N, CA and C atoms as an extended XYZ file, in Angstrom:
354
Properties=species:S:1:pos:R:3:atomname:S:1:resname:S:1:resid:I:1 pbc="F F F"
N        25.508       94.853     -107.428 N   MET     1
C        24.327       95.563     -107.131 CA  MET     1
C        23.666       94.956     -105.897 C   MET     1
N        23.360       95.811     -104.962 N   VAL     2
C        22.722       95.342     -103.707 CA  VAL     2
C        21.277       95.660     -103.755 C   VAL     2
N        20.441       94.643     -103.461 N   PHE     3
C        18.971       94.852     -103.448 CA  PHE     3
C        18.495       94.905     -101.977 C   PHE     3
N        17.574       95.796     -101.711 N   ILE     4
C        16.955       95.856     -100.408 CA  ILE     4
C        15.484       95.407     -100.560 C   ILE     4
N        14.890       95.129      -99.468 N   LEU     5
C        13.510       94.537      -99.496 CA  LEU     5
C        12.556       95.410     -100.342 C   LEU     5
N        12.644       96.715     -100.193 N   ALA     6
C        11.750       97.592     -101.027 CA  ALA     6
C        11.952       97.342     -102.472 C   ALA     6
N        13.164       97.126     -102.913 N   ASP     7
C        13.476       96.845     -104.289 CA  ASP     7
C        12.729       95.553     -104.737 C   ASP     7
N        12.792       94.530     -103.891 N   CYS     8
C        12.182       93.252     -104.172 CA  CYS     8
C        10.648       93.442     -104.339 C   CYS     8
N        10.074       94.232     -103.478 N   ASP     9
C         8.615       94.496     -103.604 CA  ASP     9
C         8.304       95.066     -104.962 C   ASP     9
N         9.092       95.984     -105.436 N   GLN    10
C         8.845       96.618     -106.733 CA  GLN    10
C         9.043       95.607     -107.847 C   GLN    10
N        10.056       94.759     -107.766 N   TYR    11
C        10.271       93.759     -108.814 CA  TYR    11
C         9.094       92.738     -108.816 C   TYR    11
N         8.646       92.321     -107.646 N   PHE    12
C         7.513       91.378     -107.612 CA  PHE    12
C         6.280       92.000     -108.229 C   PHE    12
N         6.022       93.295     -108.040 N   LYS    13
C         4.837       93.940     -108.538 CA  LYS    13
C         4.850       94.092     -110.052 C   LYS    13
N         6.022       94.137     -110.645 N   LYS    14
C         6.077       94.337     -112.102 CA  LYS    14
C         6.619       93.103     -112.857 C   LYS    14
N         6.668       91.936     -112.167 N   SER    15
C         7.194       90.726     -112.768 CA  SER    15
C         6.020       89.816     -113.127 C   SER    15
N         6.280       89.001     -114.128 N   LEU    16
C         5.337       87.881     -114.519 CA  LEU    16
C         5.868       86.610     -113.990 C   LEU    16
N         5.068       85.901     -113.193 N   PHE    17
C         5.500       84.612     -112.594 CA  PHE    17
C         4.786       83.475     -113.293 C   PHE    17
N         5.528       82.501     -113.707 N   PHE    18
C         4.931       81.219     -114.208 CA  PHE    18
C         5.046       80.171     -113.156 C   PHE    18
N         3.943       79.659     -112.679 N   VAL    19
C         3.837       78.625     -111.672 CA  VAL    19
C         3.560       77.322     -112.336 C   VAL    19
N         4.549       76.634     -112.800 N   GLY    20
C         4.262       75.364     -113.488 CA  GLY    20
C         4.988       75.327     -114.788 C   GLY    20
N         4.721       74.399     -115.523 N   GLU    21
C         3.679       73.322     -115.440 CA  GLU    21
C         4.059       72.324     -114.431 C   GLU    21
N         3.251       72.159     -113.433 N   ILE    22
C         3.521       71.260     -112.315 CA  ILE    22
C         2.563       70.088     -112.373 C   ILE    22
N         2.994       68.899     -112.112 N   GLY    23
C         2.173       67.771     -112.089 CA  GLY    23
C         2.477       66.701     -113.101 C   GLY    23
N         2.973       67.104     -114.274 N   GLY    24
C         3.230       66.131     -115.324 CA  GLY    24
C         4.085       64.969     -114.858 C   GLY    24
N         5.219       65.272     -114.276 N   ASN    25
C         6.099       64.203     -113.808 CA  ASN    25
C         5.552       63.464     -112.579 C   ASN    25
N         4.733       64.201     -111.786 N   ASP    26
C         4.142       63.530     -110.630 CA  ASP    26
C         3.194       62.426     -111.062 C   ASP    26
N         2.599       62.553     -112.207 N   TYR    27
C         1.658       61.462     -112.716 CA  TYR    27
C         2.407       60.504     -113.640 C   TYR    27
N         3.337       61.042     -114.445 N   ASN    28
C         4.057       60.157     -115.391 CA  ASN    28
C         4.899       59.145     -114.679 C   ASN    28
N         5.620       59.554     -113.642 N   TYR    29
C         6.548       58.611     -112.989 CA  TYR    29
C         5.870       57.338     -112.487 C   TYR    29
N         4.744       57.459     -111.695 N   PRO    30
C         4.163       56.231     -111.219 CA  PRO    30
C         3.495       55.401     -112.391 C   PRO    30
N         2.996       56.114     -113.384 N   LEU    31
C         2.366       55.383     -114.533 CA  LEU    31
C         3.463       54.613     -115.279 C   LEU    31
N         4.609       55.220     -115.438 N   LEU    32
C         5.714       54.521     -116.128 CA  LEU    32
C         6.338       53.423     -115.257 C   LEU    32
N         6.140       53.548     -113.935 N   ALA    33
C         6.661       52.547     -112.969 CA  ALA    33
C         5.617       51.458     -112.768 C   ALA    33
N         4.665       51.314     -113.655 N   PHE    34
C         3.659       50.250     -113.650 CA  PHE    34
C         2.726       50.346     -112.509 C   PHE    34
N         2.437       51.569     -112.068 N   ARG    35
C         1.370       51.773     -111.074 CA  ARG    35
C         0.061       51.970     -111.817 C   ARG    35
N        -1.072       51.945     -111.102 N   SER    36
C        -2.385       52.014     -111.734 CA  SER    36
C        -2.844       53.414     -112.018 C   SER    36
N        -3.863       53.553     -112.864 N   TYR    37
C        -4.476       54.821     -113.092 CA  TYR    37
C        -4.944       55.378     -111.747 C   TYR    37
N        -5.543       54.563     -110.892 N   LYS    38
C        -6.037       55.073     -109.618 CA  LYS    38
C        -4.943       55.658     -108.773 C   LYS    38
N        -3.795       55.089     -108.808 N   HIS    39
C        -2.657       55.603     -108.072 CA  HIS    39
C        -2.349       57.030     -108.494 C   HIS    39
N        -2.322       57.261     -109.840 N   ALA    40
C        -2.085       58.579     -110.316 CA  ALA    40
C        -3.180       59.536     -109.974 C   ALA    40
N        -4.406       59.080     -110.051 N   ILE    41
C        -5.572       59.959     -109.700 CA  ILE    41
C        -5.496       60.311     -108.233 C   ILE    41
N        -5.088       59.392     -107.387 N   ASP    42
C        -4.989       59.680     -105.953 CA  ASP    42
C        -3.951       60.733     -105.621 C   ASP    42
N        -3.042       61.010     -106.535 N   LEU    43
C        -2.012       62.039     -106.364 CA  LEU    43
C        -2.544       63.475     -106.598 C   LEU    43
N        -3.679       63.580     -107.329 N   VAL    44
C        -4.136       64.889     -107.773 CA  VAL    44
C        -4.334       65.879     -106.620 C   VAL    44
N        -5.017       65.490     -105.524 N   PRO    45
C        -5.173       66.491     -104.460 CA  PRO    45
C        -3.880       67.019     -103.870 C   PRO    45
N        -2.912       66.174     -103.738 N   SER    46
C        -1.606       66.595     -103.203 CA  SER    46
C        -0.861       67.518     -104.148 C   SER    46
N        -0.901       67.210     -105.443 N   VAL    47
C        -0.266       68.042     -106.455 CA  VAL    47
C        -0.922       69.422     -106.506 C   VAL    47
N        -2.258       69.429     -106.468 N   ILE    48
C        -3.000       70.690     -106.544 CA  ILE    48
C        -2.693       71.502     -105.266 C   ILE    48
N        -2.636       70.860     -104.140 N   ASN    49
C        -2.395       71.611     -102.866 CA  ASN    49
C        -0.997       72.289     -102.961 C   ASN    49
N        -0.002       71.623     -103.506 N   LYS    50
C         1.332       72.206     -103.641 CA  LYS    50
C         1.270       73.428     -104.556 C   LYS    50
N         0.579       73.336     -105.680 N   ILE    51
C         0.499       74.428     -106.623 CA  ILE    51
C        -0.243       75.600     -105.966 C   ILE    51
N        -1.270       75.363     -105.265 N   ILE    52
C        -2.034       76.446     -104.581 CA  ILE    52
C        -1.162       77.082     -103.499 C   ILE    52
N        -0.370       76.241     -102.727 N   ASN    53
C         0.493       76.785     -101.674 CA  ASN    53
C         1.563       77.751     -102.299 C   ASN    53
N         2.213       77.277     -103.402 N   VAL    54
C         3.224       78.110     -104.015 CA  VAL    54
C         2.626       79.399     -104.598 C   VAL    54
N         1.490       79.280     -105.224 N   THR    55
C         0.799       80.502     -105.795 CA  THR    55
C         0.440       81.476     -104.669 C   THR    55
N        -0.107       80.927     -103.601 N   SER    56
C        -0.532       81.783     -102.467 CA  SER    56
C         0.712       82.502     -101.863 C   SER    56
N         1.795       81.775     -101.700 N   ALA    57
C         3.002       82.318     -101.125 CA  ALA    57
C         3.566       83.428     -102.000 C   ALA    57
N         3.525       83.249     -103.321 N   LEU    58
C         3.998       84.299     -104.226 CA  LEU    58
C         3.105       85.570     -104.084 C   LEU    58
N         1.809       85.345     -104.005 N   ILE    59
C         0.904       86.523     -103.864 CA  ILE    59
C         1.142       87.216     -102.526 C   ILE    59
N         1.377       86.414     -101.493 N   GLU    60
C         1.628       87.030     -100.155 CA  GLU    60
C         2.933       87.838     -100.212 C   GLU    60
N         3.853       87.428     -101.043 N   GLU    61
C         5.188       88.175     -101.154 CA  GLU    61
C         5.024       89.411     -102.044 C   GLU    61
N         3.883       89.586     -102.689 N   GLY    62
C         3.640       90.749     -103.499 CA  GLY    62
C         3.464       90.534     -104.979 C   GLY    62
N         3.536       89.287     -105.449 N   ALA    63
C         3.355       89.015     -106.836 CA  ALA    63
C         1.942       89.418     -107.273 C   ALA    63
N         1.884       90.017     -108.432 N   VAL    64
C         0.586       90.561     -108.921 CA  VAL    64
C         0.116       89.780     -110.185 C   VAL    64
N         1.070       89.453     -111.086 N   THR    65
C         0.707       88.838     -112.321 CA  THR    65
C         1.296       87.428     -112.327 C   THR    65
N         0.396       86.412     -112.385 N   LEU    66
C         0.840       85.017     -112.373 CA  LEU    66
C         0.144       84.277     -113.443 C   LEU    66
N         0.868       83.294     -114.022 N   VAL    67
C         0.280       82.323     -114.994 CA  VAL    67
C         0.444       80.963     -114.349 C   VAL    67
N        -0.707       80.270     -114.152 N   VAL    68
C        -0.678       78.946     -113.592 CA  VAL    68
C        -1.308       77.994     -114.601 C   VAL    68
N        -0.418       77.361     -115.440 N   PRO    69
C        -0.968       76.497     -116.516 CA  PRO    69
C        -1.389       75.153     -116.011 C   PRO    69
N        -2.346       74.563     -116.702 N   GLY    70
C        -2.816       73.242     -116.405 CA  GLY    70
C        -1.913       72.196     -117.016 C   GLY    70
N        -2.384       70.941     -117.023 N   ASN    71
C        -1.612       69.832     -117.663 CA  ASN    71
C        -2.185       69.471     -118.991 C   ASN    71
N        -1.305       69.007     -119.861 N   LEU    72
C        -1.683       68.556     -121.203 CA  LEU    72
C        -2.360       67.187     -121.083 C   LEU    72
N        -3.087       66.735     -122.096 N   PRO    73
C        -3.725       65.420     -122.094 CA  PRO    73
C        -2.586       64.334     -122.227 C   PRO    73
N        -2.248       63.714     -121.131 N   ILE    74
C        -1.120       62.806     -121.100 CA  ILE    74
C        -1.441       61.489     -121.834 C   ILE    74
N        -2.673       61.228     -122.098 N   GLY    75
C        -3.040       59.996     -122.795 CA  GLY    75
C        -2.634       60.001     -124.248 C   GLY    75
N        -2.097       61.139     -124.697 N   CYS    76
C        -1.556       61.231     -126.080 CA  CYS    76
C        -0.074       61.187     -126.144 C   CYS    76
N         0.550       61.051     -125.006 N   SER    77
C         2.030       60.997     -124.905 CA  SER    77
C         2.510       59.699     -125.521 C   SER    77
N         3.512       59.768     -126.336 N   ALA    78
C         4.021       58.600     -127.082 CA  ALA    78
C         4.488       57.531     -126.055 C   ALA    78
N         5.230       57.932     -125.029 N   VAL    79
C         5.755       56.963     -124.132 CA  VAL    79
C         4.680       56.250     -123.317 C   VAL    79
N         3.598       57.036     -122.944 N   LEU    80
C         2.450       56.410     -122.230 CA  LEU    80
C         1.592       55.571     -123.179 C   LEU    80
N         1.492       55.999     -124.439 N   LEU    81
C         0.772       55.193     -125.412 CA  LEU    81
C         1.443       53.803     -125.581 C   LEU    81
N         2.772       53.810     -125.562 N   GLU    82
C         3.508       52.552     -125.644 CA  GLU    82
C         3.317       51.726     -124.379 C   GLU    82
N         3.444       52.407     -123.233 N   ARG    83
C         3.341       51.737     -121.956 CA  ARG    83
C         1.965       51.039     -121.767 C   ARG    83
N         0.911       51.752     -122.195 N   PHE    84
C        -0.459       51.262     -122.005 CA  PHE    84
C        -1.041       50.746     -123.315 C   PHE    84
N        -0.240       50.254     -124.197 N   SER    85
C        -0.717       49.849     -125.549 CA  SER    85
C        -1.756       48.770     -125.451 C   SER    85
N        -1.711       47.908     -124.444 N   ASP    86
C        -2.694       46.866     -124.254 CA  ASP    86
C        -4.073       47.414     -123.895 C   ASP    86
N        -4.096       48.623     -123.339 N   ASP    87
C        -5.339       49.254     -122.882 CA  ASP    87
C        -6.045       50.046     -123.965 C   ASP    87
N        -5.405       50.198     -125.101 N   ILE    88
C        -5.964       50.986     -126.202 CA  ILE    88
C        -7.154       50.218     -126.774 C   ILE    88
N        -8.279       50.908     -126.819 N   ASP    89
C        -9.488       50.250     -127.346 CA  ASP    89
C       -10.004       51.044     -128.481 C   ASP    89
N        -9.804       50.552     -129.655 N   GLY    90
C       -10.331       51.170     -130.881 CA  GLY    90
C        -9.376       52.215     -131.438 C   GLY    90
N        -9.876       53.371     -131.801 N   SER    91
C        -9.176       54.358     -132.476 CA  SER    91
C        -8.110       55.041     -131.564 C   SER    91
N        -7.001       55.439     -132.177 N   MET    92
C        -5.966       56.152     -131.466 CA  MET    92
C        -6.221       57.663     -131.428 C   MET    92
N        -7.289       58.107     -132.064 N   THR    93
C        -7.488       59.557     -132.175 CA  THR    93
C        -7.738       60.228     -130.832 C   THR    93
N        -8.214       59.503     -129.845 N   GLN    94
C        -8.472       60.090     -128.513 CA  GLN    94
C        -7.378       59.710     -127.500 C   GLN    94
N        -6.378       59.004     -127.889 N   GLY    95
C        -5.364       58.584     -126.968 CA  GLY    95
C        -5.923       57.602     -125.983 C   GLY    95
N        -5.388       57.528     -124.812 N   ILE    96
C        -5.868       56.644     -123.776 CA  ILE    96
C        -6.732       57.458     -122.838 C   ILE    96
N        -8.025       57.256     -122.944 N   ILE    97
C        -9.033       58.103     -122.273 CA  ILE    97
C        -8.799       58.151     -120.760 C   ILE    97
N        -8.552       57.034     -120.027 N   PRO    98
C        -8.343       57.138     -118.597 CA  PRO    98
C        -7.141       58.070     -118.228 C   PRO    98
N        -6.074       58.030     -119.056 N   LEU    99
C        -4.958       58.954     -118.826 CA  LEU    99
C        -5.361       60.414     -119.097 C   LEU    99
N        -6.096       60.613     -120.106 N   ASN   100
C        -6.544       61.987     -120.376 CA  ASN   100
C        -7.510       62.481     -119.262 C   ASN   100
N        -8.209       61.527     -118.645 N   ASN   101
C        -9.082       61.888     -117.562 CA  ASN   101
C        -8.290       62.383     -116.325 C   ASN   101
N        -7.097       61.870     -116.127 N   ILE   102
C        -6.214       62.371     -115.042 CA  ILE   102
C        -5.931       63.845     -115.294 C   ILE   102
N        -5.558       64.193     -116.539 N   ALA   103
C        -5.279       65.602     -116.846 CA  ALA   103
C        -6.544       66.467     -116.696 C   ALA   103
N        -7.645       65.955     -117.115 N   LYS   104
C        -8.927       66.735     -116.973 CA  LYS   104
C        -9.227       66.969     -115.493 C   LYS   104
N        -9.077       65.932     -114.674 N   LEU   105
C        -9.327       66.075     -113.258 CA  LEU   105
C        -8.338       67.074     -112.639 C   LEU   105
N        -7.079       66.970     -112.994 N   HIS   106
C        -6.024       67.904     -112.490 CA  HIS   106
C        -6.451       69.340     -112.841 C   HIS   106
N        -6.776       69.577     -114.084 N   ASN   107
C        -7.116       70.944     -114.534 CA  ASN   107
C        -8.415       71.459     -113.848 C   ASN   107
N        -9.409       70.653     -113.682 N   ALA   108
C       -10.630       71.057     -113.036 CA  ALA   108
C       -10.316       71.406     -111.554 C   ALA   108
N        -9.576       70.549     -110.891 N   LYS   109
C        -9.264       70.811     -109.449 CA  LYS   109
C        -8.323       72.036     -109.320 C   LYS   109
N        -7.458       72.220     -110.306 N   LEU   110
C        -6.587       73.384     -110.262 CA  LEU   110
C        -7.384       74.658     -110.412 C   LEU   110
N        -8.327       74.715     -111.356 N   GLN   111
C        -9.139       75.903     -111.510 CA  GLN   111
C        -9.976       76.179     -110.233 C   GLN   111
N       -10.514       75.093     -109.672 N   GLU   112
C       -11.314       75.222     -108.419 CA  GLU   112
C       -10.435       75.730     -107.323 C   GLU   112
N        -9.263       75.194     -107.172 N   GLY   113
C        -8.319       75.613     -106.172 CA  GLY   113
C        -7.825       77.039     -106.236 C   GLY   113
N        -7.653       77.480     -107.529 N   LEU   114
C        -7.204       78.883     -107.719 CA  LEU   114
C        -8.329       79.853     -107.371 C   LEU   114
N        -9.606       79.423     -107.574 N   VAL   115
C       -10.685       80.318     -107.220 CA  VAL   115
C       -10.930       80.350     -105.750 C   VAL   115
N       -10.856       79.192     -105.103 N   THR   116
C       -11.185       79.097     -103.657 CA  THR   116
C        -9.963       79.288     -102.757 C   THR   116
N        -8.786       79.053     -103.289 N   GLY   117
C        -7.555       79.120     -102.544 CA  GLY   117
C        -7.326       77.844     -101.679 C   GLY   117
N        -8.117       76.782     -102.022 N   LYS   118
C        -7.995       75.532     -101.313 CA  LYS   118
C        -7.730       74.367     -102.244 C   LYS   118
């Protein structure tokens, strides 16, 4: 079957695009490589910029329906709980709050970026 550009336009208009979940490994890798919380937080603008660029490019190509999910609270991840076990203060019910704050920041900046396009 041969597709022509007009066919692609029609497929883009009636397709559902999932952009993500992007960012999880971008934050997990340095954290598991014994980098600091700050190092992971410093990555947020770059990760968000990439997500916004991909989303914008899809829209420019004709995509109409997109799902752009945020990140899960990584402070509840078993591997990160083990890695940062010395940092756990008190109850385990909230996980490691600084790690969860990375996900909260990511999600807030993602929502802001999707609204503003920046």
